[in-house]
C-alpha positions, -999 to +999 in steps of 0.1 A: -001+001+004+015+040-013+011+065+014-015+091+030-012+121+029-015+118+069+020+091+064+032+126+042+029+147+069+037+131+097+065+122+083+073+158+074+065+171+105+093+150+121+119+172+103+108+206+110+106+229+131+071+243+143+069+280+167+027+298+172+017+331+170+032+346+199+062+337+190+056+347+155+044+384+164+077+386+190+097+383+167+081+397+133+085+431+163+123+425+173+141+406+143+154+427+111+160+384+095+130+373+092+110+359+064+074+355+059+057+331+032+024+328+027+021+293+001-013+292+000-036+300-036-038+336-052-074+338-041-064+329-004-035+355-007-054+381-016-085+375+012-061+379+040-027+374+049+000+380+076+019+414+076+050+412+050+044+385+043+053+373+004+031+350-020+048+319-030+021+286-042+037+258-026+027+246-064+054+272-075+081+274-045+113+249-058+106+271-087+104+305-068+134+294-042+158+288-073+182+315-075+193+296-109+160+296-118+155+323-142+119+337-128+129+330-095+111+350-063+140+381-059+137+377-021+131+338-014+155+327-034+182+347-015+166+337+019+190+303+025+206+322+059+175+338+070+148+329+094+121+316+070+083+309+082+061+293+061+022+294+062-005+280+054-042+280+062-042+250+092-005+245+084-002+209+065+014+222+029+032+246+046+046+213+069+054+198+037+068+235+018+097+236+048+110+197+042+110+213+012+132+238+016+154+225+042+162+199+014+173+231-008+195+237+019+174+266+038+190+268+065+165+283+096+129+272+082+096+268+105+059+267+101+034+285+113+019+259+139-022+257+137-014+286+101-041+311+098-063+302+107-052+298+140-033+330+138-066+341+127-081+332+157-061+343+179-071+384+167-032+386+148-029+412+130-039+403+088-039+418+062-062+422+031 
C-alpha cells in the first residue's frame, strides 16, 4: 500500500520546527531577519495574509526558491541564511513546504503551527 497524505504530513512534521503565533508575532516585532512566506493559492492570499508576508504558492515553491531559475522570487531565492517562516491555512501544506526548503539548503525554516486559521482565531493582524 502507498503512503497517504497523513503519512506525508506526519513525516514532514518529524523533520521540521514549528512555532506558535505569539513567537512569530514577537519575532516580527524584534527581529529584521524574518521572512514570512504564504504558500496558499493566490485567491486566499488576496483575501488576507500576515503583515509583510510574501506570496509563494506551494505549487511553485521549488522554482521560486531556486536562484538559478530564471523567474525565481527575488526575496525568497536569496533567503537561505535567513529565518523563514512558512504558513498556509492549517499548517499542513506549509509543513511539506518547510521540508522542501530544508532539502534545498535553507538553514532556518519554521512552520507556523495551525496556519492562518490559528493566527486569525488568536486575533492577530491580517492584511487584506
